[in-house]
N, C-alpha and C positions, 0 to 999 in steps of 0.2 A: 844480621846486623851489618850496614855498610852498604846494603846493594845499591846498585845505581846509583852513585851520589858523585854531585859534579866534582869537577877533580878540586876545585878551592877544599872541599871538604873533605876532600881525601887526604888532602894533604896537613890539611889541619888536624886530623884526627889520627894520622902518623905522628905529627908534631907532638902534640899535647898527652899521649901514650907513650913513645916515647921516653919524654921528659915526667910521668909521672911512675914510668917502670925504674929510671935510673936516680928516683927519689924512696925507693923501696914503696913506693906508694901506689899499686897497680891500677887502684881505681876510682883516684883522686882527679882524673882528667873527665869523669862524667859531670859531675857537676860543674867545672870548667864550661863545658862545652852546652848542657842544658841553659846556665844563668847568661854563656855571651849571646845566646838568641835569643832572649828577650822580647818573648812572648811568639816569636816565628816559626814554624814549626819546618819549615822549608831549612832552618839553619840546623833542624837536629837528622841527620842521614838515613837512620832507623823508622822515623817518625813516616808514617802512608795516614796516620788520622782516620786507620780502617784496622780491625783483625789480620795477624796475618793469613797471609792466604794456607798457610800449612797449614796451620793451626784452625782457621775452617770450615779448611773440605774434611781435615779431620771430623770437626764437630757435624758436618752434614754427614758424613759417613755413620760415626758410631752412633748417632743421638744419645749421649750420654743423659741422664736424670742428673739434676741437681740435685733434688728435691731432698733436703736431710743430708747432702754429701758438702763437704768443705772443700773447697778451690786454692788454691796457691799459685801465683803468679809471677816468676822471679824475674828482678830489673823489669819491673813495669812497664816504663818509659812512661808516656803520657794515657795509658791505662786502656788503648780499645781491646787490648785482648781479657782484659781483667774485666772488661764492659759487657764482654761477647756471653762470659761465663756466667756471668750477674743474670742476666736475662736467661740464664735455660734454667736458673733457679739455684746456682751452687751458693752456700755463702763462702763467699771471697773474699780473704786478703791479698793484697799486693802490695810489694814494696819493691823499693829501688834508691840505692846511695846516694841520691842525690833530692835534696831539699826542693830546689827549683823545679822537680823532675814532678815530683811530690803535690807540691803546691799547685801547679800547674794542671793535674790530674782534676782536682777538688776542687780547680773552678772551671774546666770544661765539661762536669760532672756535679753539679752542686746538691743533687738529690738522687746521688748512687747509694745501695748499698754497700759497697764496698768498702773494706778496711783497708784505708791506703796508710801504709807506711813507711817511714825512713829506716834503712835499717842495711846491712853491706851483708853480702854472701858468705865471705870469710868470718864474719863474727856473728852470728845470726841468736836472736833469742833460744834460752831455752826451752820455753815453752811450746814452742814450735818444734820440736822434735817428734816423729813418730804420728804426725799431727792429722794431715790432709788426705783426704782421699782421692786428688785428683793433683799432681804438682803440674805446673808446665816451664818447663827450661827452657826458652827462647831466645838463642845467640849470645848468651850471657858467657857462657866458661869458654868458648872462639874470642871472647874478647879480653879475654886476660891473658898472660904469658906462662909459656912451660914451667916454669919451675913454682907457680901455685896452683898449677891444674890439678892435683891431686885433690889437694884439700878442697878446692871447689867443689869436686865431685863428690868426696865425702859429705859435702854439705848439703847437696842436693838431694842426695840420697836420703841422708838422716829426715828428714822433713814429711818422706811418704810415710804416711800411714800402713801399719800390717793389711796386706790382701787392695793398696792402693796402686794407685795408676801414676807412671810416671811420662811425658810426653816430651820429647827430646828434640828441640829442631836446630839441626846445626851445618853448619858448612865441614866437610870431609876432606881428609888428605890422603894419599895411597901411601906414601913414605910416613917413616918415622921420624924424617930431620924435620926440623923445625922450619918453616916459609916465612918469607916476609909478612911484616902486620902491623897492624890488627887490620884484619883478624885475622887469628891463627887457628886455621881449621883442626878440627879433631881427630886423632888417628885410629886404627883399627885397636892400638893395645891399649890407648888413652879410655876410649868408649867400654873394651874388657873391664874396665875398675870399676863399672857399678854390678856387676856378676858377681863378687865376691861381697859387697854391702846388702845382698837380700833382691836384689831386683833379676829378672829375669827376662829378657826380650822376648815379645809374643808377635812384634812386627816391624817391618826396617821399608821405609818406602825411598827409593831416588831417584831426586829430580834433577835435572842438569839445566843449569842458565849460563847464557853467554851475555859478557857484561861486564869490557867487550868480550874476552878470553872466557872459554868454558871453567865454571865452577858447577862442581857436583855437591849436592846437597842430601841430606839426608833427614826422615822423619823416624823416630822410632821409638814405639811402646812398649815398656816395660810396665812389668806386674811385680810388685814386692811378695815375699814368701812369707 
């Protein structure tokens, strides 16, 4: 998230996120940002009105069959990733902490079969535990400060069904010390937290982008043992 955003949006995101962290509500700023956008997607820095290209690339390469399978999109934003999975036949649930974002999804895709829901990654419904054959975590953990990072990772892992797949798309940092954010890229030790939760890494692809400084991004495929 936050790729290639205009300077004024970058400053707004940092201000909102800093205020939310100080008030011990690290996710609260998302609703503020979506509400302030007033239906203008250009005011939501990660909204491209298309599936994330790293997800689309994975779908093109893997050609997963959605028939009879369930999928979950975490922090679905304006719904493009969820719709891409739905078009492949998955029974898709997609959630966001922002009520405005979910209403926006339903307005954009009025005939969608996706179950769009309002939920908080740090307080998920019990019925979602060990439920989904495919879980997409694209750039959400990196938007949360390090003091809730382990909790977020545990929540993500808990929703993957036995023998299911987790796809993580995130910025990556080489050092363990926190960088200025948001986003706060994930470190090697943070990514390693998925392993004791039953998720085995099967593929890691590195992307390098310049925006304007070089940013390293990962797409990691995990399978639940």
